[in-house]
C-alpha positions, 0 to 999 in steps of 0.5 A: 479898834477899841472895844466898847464896854458893855452898857450898864443898866442904871442901878435901882435904889434899894428901899429898906425898912429903915427908909420908910418912916413910921408915923410919929407917935407924938403926932398921933397922940397929939391928934387923938388928944385934940379929937377926944377933947373936941368930941367931949366939948361937942357933947357938952356944949354943942357945935357952937361951944367947941371953939379952938380956944376951948379945945386947946385949953381942954386938950393942953395942945397949943393952938398953933399945933392944932392949926397945923393938923387942921387948917380950919375949925370946921376941918377939926369939927368935921373929923370929930363928927365923923366918929359920932354917928352909930351905923345902922345895920341893914336887915335882910329878913326876907320881907319889907315889913320885917325889914322896916320894923327892924330899921325903925325900932333900931333908929329909935333906940339910937336916937334915945341912947346915942350921945351924938344925937345931942349934938345933931341939932346944933350941927343942923343949926350951924349948917344953915349958915356954913356950907362946909357944915351943911356938907358935913350934915349931909354926910351924916344924914346919908349915913342913917338913910342909906339902910332905909334906901337899900331896904326900899330898893330891895322891896321894889325889886321884889314887887312889895312896893308899887313901881312908882314908889319914891325912896326919898319920900318913903325915907322921910315918912319913916324917919321924920316922925322919929326925929319929930318925937326926939327933938320937937314934941319930946314925947316918949320915943318908944319901940312901939311908936317906931313900929307903928310908924313903919306899919302905917307907911307899909299900909299906905304903900303895900303892893301885895294886897296883904292885910297887916 
């Protein structure tokens, strides 16, 4: 009687370092060149002025290559805009008053000095007609609002704000005047003004009865 040969386990292919392809450096350089040109155009001309034709001319990268990396202009601008904002740190000083003062003065400094703030009005304008751009602006807006929301939620837990205080309303009250001065009234957006806005909102919503 013929003996059966022992069954063999299927061999597992061995993956070597050589099999794992590293990102093509030429592709990475090309993408960086395009994004740099796009960002510069956004600073100079706003959202509407950053056309693919001008980006191709400025970067020296062919339009066909640009569209291989980003299927639409909005995809490219979204990538470029994702690097524009300046994240606000979330303070934790131990009191709502100090946290709010830190946030409002920091936001005022960003609005005065950060280059991306010159692009924001054109993004808001484009968002009125383009849903993708509206989503992009929503992400930017949530980025600078998030630290305020964290501070407000913390104050609610500490009992420094009334239980029915609405975070969205407070964020609008704290940030709205700063944006108004930056783009509408064009009055000086000083640290003193930002601190005044914070104290005004606190006085209107303070739950501890402390006189400020």
